[in-house]
Every structure is written in C-alpha cells, then in structure tokens.
N, C-alpha and C positions, 0 to 999 in steps of 0.2 A: 725379461724375467731372468733369463740365463745370466745376463751380465750383472744386473743389480743384486740378484739373490745368490749368485755364485753357485748355481745348481746344475746338475747334469740331467738333460732331458733327452730321451731316446729320439734319434733323428727320424725314425719311421713314424713317430706320432705327429711330427710337425709337417713332414713333407706331404704335399698334396698328391693324390693318386688320380691319374687321368685314364679314363676308360678308352682303350684304343679303338673300340668300335663306334661308340657314340660321341666321343670327345668330351663327355661330361667330366667335371673335376670334383673330387670328393676330399674332404678334410675331416679327420677324426676330432670330435669335440673333446678337448682336454684342458686342464688348468692346473696351476701349482698353488697349493694352499700353504700359508705361513702365518703363525701366530703373531699378533701385534700388527702394527701399521708400518708400511714402507715409508721412507723419507721422500718418495717421489709419487707423483700422480700418474697412474697407468690408464690408458684408454679402456673403455668397457669391452667386454668380450663380444665378438660378432655373432654369438649364438646363445640360445638359452640352455642352461645346464640341466641335466637330468639328475635330480637328487636321489641318493641311495634310499631304497625303501624295500619293504618285503616284496613288492611287485617285481622289482628288478631282480631280487634273489630268486623268485619263482621262475622268472624268464631264464636266468642262468642255469637253474636246475633243469629246466625243459631242454636247453641246448645240450647239456650233458646226457640227459635221458634219451634224447633223440639219437645221439651217436651210439648209445648202448643198444637201443632197439632196432637200429638200422644196420646192424652188422658192422659197425665201425665207420660208417659213412658220416662225415661231419656235416652239420647243418650249413656251415659256411666254410667250404674248402679253402685251404691256404696254399700259397705257392711254396713248394718244398725248398726252393733256393733262397727266397727272400723272407719267407715267413709271413708275408702280407696276404690278406684275403685275396682270392682270385677276382672277386667282384664285390665292390662296395655297393653297387647298384641294388643288389638284392636286399641287403639289410636296410639301406636308406629308404627303400620304397616298400618295406614289409607291410603286408596286409593279409587279410583272411584267405584270399585266393592263393597267394604264394605259399602260405602255410599249408593249405590243403594239398597243393601240388607236391610239395616236398614230402609231406607225411604219407600220402597215398602212394607215392612213387617208391619210397624206400622202406616203409614200415609195413609188415605183413600182419602182425597181430591186431585183430579188431579192437581189443580192449586198450592196447597201447595207442592205437590210432585215436581212439576217443579221448583219452586223457591228454594226449599231446595237442589235440585240436583246441583244448581249453587252455592249456598252459602256454602254448606258443601263439595265442591269439594276440591281436594288437593291444597295446597297453590299456586303452579305454575299456576294452571288453573283459579284461582280467583284473580290474580294480578290486572287485569284491572277492576274488579268489584267495583262499588261505591254504597253508600247508595241511591243516587239519582236514579241510575239504578234499584236498588232493589225495591224501593218504587213506581216506575213506572210500576211494574209488575201487571197484572190483579188481582192477589190475594189480593192486597191492595186497589183495587178500590171498591167503593160503589156498592153493587148489583144493585141499581137503575140506575147506570151510565153504566152498562154493558148490552148490548143487547145479547140475546141468539144467535143472528145471527152474532155477532162480529167475524170476520174471524180469528183474532189473538187468541182470547180465544178458539174458536172452534178447531183451529189447535193444540193448547197446550193440551186441554182436550182429543182430539182424539188420539194424540200421546201417552200421558201417559196411557190412558185406554188400548191402543193396547200393549204397553210395559208391563203393569201389567199383561195382559192376557198371553202374551208370557212367561213371567217370571213364572207365576203360572203353565203353562203347562210344562215348563222346570223342575220346582221343583217337579211336580207330577211324571215326568219321572224318575228323580233322586231318589225320594222316592221309586217308584216301583222297580227300579233297586237294591236299597239297600235291599228291602224286598225280592226280588227274590234271591239275593246273599245269604241272611241269610237263606232262605228256602232251597236252594240247598246245602248249607254247612251242615245244619241239616240233610239232606237226604243222604249225601255222606259219604262213608267209604273209607278211603285211605289206600292202601296197600304199605308198604315200600318195600316189596319184594313179588315176585310171581314166581311160577314154570313156566316151559316152556309152559305147556298146558294152564294155566290160562292167561299167557301173550299173546299167540296166539289168544285166544278167545277175549281178550280185544282189541287187535289191529285190529281184523277183525269183530268185533261185528256189527250188523245192524246199531247201532247208529253211529259208526265210518264210516261205508260204506256210509251212507246217508250224513254225513258231507262232505265227499270228492265229492260225486255225485253232491251236490248242491253248492260246494265251500263256505260252511258256514264259518263265521268268529267267533272269540272268543266271539263276542256279541250275537251270535245266542241263541235263547231260549233253556233252558235245560229241556227236558222232554223225556220220552222213545220214541225213534224213531223205536224201534223194536215191531211191531204189525202185525197181519194178519187180513184180512177181508174175511170171509168164507161165501159162499152162503148156509150154513146149520149150524145147532146148534150142539154143543158138550155137552155131559153129561158124568158123571163118571159111569163106569160099576161096577159090583160087585167087581172086582179086584182093583177098584180105578183108572183105566186108562180112558183116554179121548176117547170117541167114538161118532160117529154120533147118534143123538137122535132117529132116526127112520129108517126103511128100505129105505124110500125115500131119507133120508139124506145120507145113505150109498152109494146109487147110485150117488148122487150129489158129494160126497167126491171122489169117484173113477174117475168121469168125471173131477172134478176140478184138481186132482193130475196129471192126464194124460195130460190135456191141459196146465198146468203150465210148464210141461216138454217140450211139443211141442213148447210153446212160447220160451223157452230157445234154443231149436234146431233151430228155425227160426232165432233168434237173432244171434246165433253162425255163421250161414251161411252168414248173412249180414256182420258181423264184419270181417270175413275172407276175404270177397270181399273188404271191406274198407281198410283193412291192405295191401292187395295185390296191390291195386291202389297206396297206399303211398310208398310201397317198390319199385315198378317198375317205379314210377315217370312218369307215362304216361298211355295211354289206348291202346297201340299197341296190347296187348294180348286180349282186348275186340274185336277188329276187327278180330283177328284170330278166336275167338269164333263164330262171326257172319258168317265168311267164312265157318267154319266147319258145322254150323247149316244149312246153305243153301245146302251144299253137302249131309250131313248125320246127322240128329238130334241126333242119338244115339252116333255118334263119338263126336259131340259137348258136349254131356252130360258127356262123359268120360273125355274129355279135361277139362271141368269146374271143376269137382271134383278132378282131378289130380292137377290142378293149385292151388285150394283152400286147398289141402291136407286134404280132407274129405273122410270118409268112403263111398265107392261107393254104398253099400247096404242101409246104414242108411239114407243117404241124397239124395237118388236117386229122390224122389218126388220133393224136393225143387229145385234140379238141372234141372229137366225136366220143371218145371214151369218157371224157368229163361230162358231156351232155347226157350220156346214158346214165351216169351216176346221179345227175340231177333228177332225172325222171324216175329212177328206181326208188330213191329215198330222199325226199327234199329236206325233211327235218334233220336227218343225219348229216347231210351235206352242209346245211346252214350252221349246224352246231360246231363243226370243225372242218371247214373247207380245205385247209392245207393238208390235213391228214388224209382226206379223201382223194385230193389231187396227187398226193405222194404215192398212191397205189401204183401209178404208172412207173415211178422210179423204183418201187419195190419189185415190180415185174422185171424191169431191166436188170436190177441187181441180182435177182434170182437166176436169170439167164447167164449172167457173168459167173456166178458161183457154180452153175451147172457145167460150164466149160472146164473149170478146174476139177470138178467131181469126175467128169468123163475121162479126163486125162490121168486121174489118180495120182498126180504129182504136180509140183510147181517148181520152177527154177527162179531163185532170188538172185538178181543181178544188181550190184551197186552201179550208179550212173555217174558218169563224168558230167557234172552239171554245167560246165562251160561249153563243151562240145555236144552235149546231148546224146551221148552214146553209152550203152551198157559196157561195163568193164569185163573183159575176158582176158585173163593173163596170157601173155605171149609165150612162145616156146622157151625163151631164155629166162623167163621170170622165176622167182623163188619157188621151189617146189611146195613149200608150205602154203603159199598164197594160191597156187594152182589147185591144190587139193581142197581149198575152202570155197572158192568162188568159181562158178556159181554154186550156191547152196541149194541142194535139192530137198524140197519139203514133201514128206510123205505122211508123217505122223501128225495127227490133229489138224489135218489140212483145212477143213471148213472153218475152224476157229482162227487159225493163223491168217487165212485169206480175209476174213472179216476184219481182223485187226489191222492188216497191212494195206487193204484196198484203198483207203483214203490217201496213203502215201503214194500209191501207184497213180491215182487220179491227179495228185499234185504234179507229178512228173509229166503226165500227159498234157495237162493244161499249160504247164510252163513251156513245153516244146512246141505246142500249137501256137502259143503266143509269140515265142521267139521267132518262129518261121512264118508267122501270120497265116497259118493254114495247116493243112494235113501233112505237108512234107516233113515237118518236125516229128510227127507221130510215126511216119514211115521210118525215119532214121532211128527212132527210139526202139521200135519193136520188130523191124524188118528191113534193116539197112540195105540188104542185098537187092531189094526192089527199087531203092531210091535212084532217080527222082520219079519213077513211075508210081502212080497212085492207083491202087486197086479200085475198080469201078464201084464195088459195094461200099467202100470207104467214102468215095467222092459223093455218092448218093446220100449216105448217112450224115455227111457233114454239111450238106446244104441247109441254109437257114441258121447255122450256128455262127456266133461271133467268135473270132479267133484272136481278138485283141486281148493283151494281157493286162487286165484291170484287177488290181489286188483285191478290192472289196468284192467284186463279182466272183473271183476265184475262190476266195475264202468262204463266201456264202454257199457256193456249189459244193465244196468239200464238206462243210458242216452239215448241209442238207443230206449228203450221202451218209454221214456218220449217224444222223438221226434215223435215217431209213434202216441202216444196218442194225440199229438198236431195236427197232420195232418190226423187223423183217417178218417174224412169224406171228405177229399179233394182229387181230382184226379190230382191236380197239386201241386208241392212243394211250401210250404210257406217259408217265410224268417225264417232262423234258430233262434229259441228263445234263448236268453241269460237269464238264470235263476238267479234271485236274491235270493240266498240261504237263507239268514236271513228272507227275506220277505215270501218265500215259507213256511219256518218252522213256522213263526209266524201265517201264515194262518192256518196251520194244528193245531197249539196250540189253536187258537181261536175255532176251531171245537171241540177239546177236552174239552175246557172250557164250551162249550154249554151244555154238559151233565155231566161233572165232574168239577164243579166250585171250589170245595175244593181241587183239585189236589191230590186226593187219589192215583191215578195210581195203584189201586189194591194192595197197600202196598209195591210196589217195592222199592228197595233201589239202589242208584247209587254207583257203585264201580269204583274206578280209581286207577291207579298206577303211576301217574305223566306224563304218555304219552298218555294213551287212557282211555276210560271208557265204561261201559256197565251197564244195569239195570237187577237186579236179585232179588230173594226173600230175605227177611230179614234173614231167616235161613241160606241160602247159603252165603250171605254177611258176616255174623258173623263167619261162618266156615272158609271162606277165610281169614278173619282177624286173626283168631286163628292160622291158618296154617302159615300165614306170621310172626306172632309174635314168634311162635315156631321155624320157620326157622331162624329168627334173633337171638334168644337165642342160637340155635344150632351152628350157625355161630360164635357167640361170644365165645361160649365154645370151639369150634374147634380152633379158633384163640388163645385163652388163652392157650390151651394145646400145640399148636404148639410153642408158645412163651416159655412155660416151657421147652419143649424139646430142643429148641435152647440154653436156659440158662444152662440146664443140660449138653449139649455137651460142652459148653464153660467151665463149672466148671471142667469137666473131663479133658479137654485139659490143663487147668491151672494147675491142679494137676499133670498131666504128665510132664509139663514143670518145675514145682517146683521140682519134683523128679529128673528130669534130671540135673537141676542146682545144686541140693544138691550133686548128685553123682559126678558131675564135680568138685565141690569145694573139695570134699573128695579126689579125685585123685590128684588134684593140691597140696593139703596140704601134702599128702603122698609122692609126688615127691619131694617137698621142704625139707621134713624131711630127705630123703635119701641123698640129696646133702649136 
C-alpha cells in the first residue's frame, strides 16, 4: 500500500509488538482507505475491521472519563519513551472482569464506578447504550439536584460500596494465599527419593494422620500438626535428654503415660465392638450377651471377650463394665450399644483431663516427627524461639485440652507404631527414662496392638473426638461432621496467638511428593543429602549397567565377526579345491 499509493504510514502501526513475558505477538488492526479503485489487486486483510459507530465513540468517551476519574491514571498506560502501550494483552483480551479490576482499583467514586462499568463493558454488552442514557446517570447530575435520600442513587452507591468491600476481601484472601504459598515453599525441602524407613515415617506422620482424621483438603493450612500437650514441664538433664523438671513432674509423667495407654485400651475395646456390629450386620449377638449376662455374668464376660477377639486377662475390667451395663438397662444398651460402650472411653478421657486440671497448666511442645522428640530450643538458639516454645497454657485450659488432645493422641499412636511398642512413647514424653519402661506403662500396654495401621489409627482418634464432644452428656448427641479445614484453621489461629511470626521452633517441612512431615533443619538437610546421594548412586549404577550391556554387545559382535571370517575362509578354501 505504501509503494503503490505513495502514502506515509507510521511505522509503529505496522510493527508487531512482542510481549517479553509470554512471547505473544500483537498487531494493531489498521487500513488505508482511498477513493476509487487501485490498478492492482491487493490481498484481503488478515483481520475483520471494526467499523466506526456510536458504540466506539462511547468506548472512547469511557477511556477519557476513566483517566479523569482515576486521578490521571490512564486505562492503557503507554511507554513514555516509545509512546506504545505497555501491554497490548490487556486491550486484546478485554472483558468484564478486567474492566471491574481496573475500575475498582483506580476509581473511588461509587457513582463513577457504576457508569464506567457500563461504558467500558465489552462491545456486545454496550450495544444498546446511548449517550442520552449515559448523561441521565446520577453521576452527571448537579449535586444540588440529587437528594441524599434519592432511592436510585442510594441503591447504586450501596451496591458499589458492597461490591468494592467484597472485592477487597477477595483480594486480601488471594494475597494471603500467595504469601502463605511462598512461606511454605521457603520452609519446605523436597526429597526426590527416600528409603523405606523415611517413606513410612512420611506416610504415617502425625501431620498425615490428622489430615485423614479431619478429611482436610489441599486448601488446609500448612503448619506442624505434630505436637504434644503435657501436664508437666520438660528440661534437659546432664546427658542432654528430656526429663520432667521436678519430682512432682516425674509423678505426673508416669500418670500421664499410663492414662494415655488406658485411653487407647478403652478405644480399642469400643472399636472392636463397632467393627463386630458392622461385620455381623445385626445385633443378634448382643441379645445373646444379654441372655448370658442374665444367667451368669462371668459366662457373659467370657463370651464378650471371645466375640471381640480380645485378651481375657487384659480387657477383663472393660468387659465386666460392659456386662454390668447390659444388666442395668437392656433396652438402652440395645438402642445404642456404641454410645453405652463409649462410656469407658469417657471415663478414661475425664481422668486425662483431671491430670491437666490438677496441674493447672500445660506445656505445648512441637514434635520432631522424624525422630519422635519434643522440640526444646538449645542454649544457642534464637531468643525469640526460646521464649515461645514450649508454650505454657493456663487460660481456658479445659477447652484447649479438649481441642488439642486428638493431636496428642496422633503423636502417641505414631510413636508407638514406629517403635512397635511403648519405647516410642517413652522417648516422646519422658526421654530421660529411655530405654527403661515404667512398670505401670508396661502393664497398661499389654493387650494393645502397636502396629501402625492408618485405618485403625484414624478410627481411634475419631472415636476420641466423638467422646470429647459427648463428654458431659448422658444421652447421645447427633454425630458431628467435622470441617477439617475449619478445624485446622482454628488450631492455626491458636498458634498465631503466641507464635505470630510462625517460627514453629525452627522446624522444616519435608515432603516426597506423596506425604510430608515436620522435622529439624539438621535432619531435613541430612535427608536431602541422603536423597541426593541415593540419586547419584542410582545414576552411577544405571550408567555402569549400561556400560556392561554395551560391553556384552561388543563381545558378541566380535564373536560374530570372527565366525563370519572363519566361514568366509572355509568357503574360499572349498572353492579353491574345486
């Protein structure tokens, strides 16, 4: 067109603009119009032209009005050096959402926001818009002519103020989500590979257990779910091990360990009953228990333990308690046997709560989920961390204990499972005694399974949560459906009340793409080093295996070449004789 029509066209209109971030290429749609016909045939334009119309004029008016109402901020900022728009992507992909963002971000007047949302809407939505309609908007009316009680104006202002508030809240949530994501990424170490022991710890960590217990989603807050709440304080002894701070605390520690095991034993008894009801799909066996109880309580006791497949000696007290409930009120028991059986768990839970009540305080320790030890900052640690952990709970103690006890139970079950017995519990709450096991703990643990089975672990913790919800009730309440993300956010809020900087005693989050756990920075770095070494070793082994395969191929090729050479020699020799 420039050559045949001998016209000057601004270079900036023809040059494509490349977005340096996305690599997308943009071209301004333009054309040259001339009266009459050219002597040559030109190819058609590669795009559809936008014909001038009142709608285009209204859009242009809106662009100018936006800049006036936005304190001089242009709708499409230009590069001061080149004069080109900073980003053609915005105008090429213009839609209602972009318009709302620009208007609410830069225009404060609610009436101006309202009219601009109509003027700067996509072309399809403003086809019926005319200048007469625009000028009739309250924004263009004289302030003297508008009463503050004008229902139209009030409705517009209220709507825009409400939408602005909602938008600010949404943006605040998005900003916080981005900040949280950045924080957790900086706190996370990813293992490309891990050995079987590490993988098992990751899959069954208290953090992973509580995710399943609460049915948490991917949006759940990320913080250490592994912590314990003890009714006594721990200090380091001369050997550097964690031990109760005083003789009184030693007594509390032994009572706490014994009772947490009794709680598991009660929960095991109830879960066996619950599973039996599901397996037999009915309650006929319960009527058999009642019949035996009426004839001979000791016979009923033996029948109960046999049906539940529990050790007669270790669960005898729980079975006798159940039989007494059968005899006391048969109809009540048959109507809800699980609730009646859970009374033994309630009694154990109340004894647990009494330990905290008697102590009048509780110490919250974060747990190194890899090593199974409470975190107590060392002498050289940051002073802010030392002042935060352990956190001493004195206010609202009963409510906080009820809230956090399921997390404590998750840590206890995890450590028992990882050590296949009580030694893990000893390390967790009384390391100074390890490997010695207090006799009362050994007695309380007999008959319990210490294998870490995720389904059984989750069931036991959920049963405890149900009991804590019904703790003071003689009649069953409606089963609570827990909102996992909400529950975890509630616990996170409590942590923020005393650890607003999210120090979490310096713990690092370690993940392997499937699961995660929280451990010390030293342990996390060691695991990363092991993973990298494992990766290098694997690569070396693969390379050596490849070399061996190639070597075998070379040997085979040499053998075949030798065989071919010998065959040629024989054929030539045979031909010579002929």
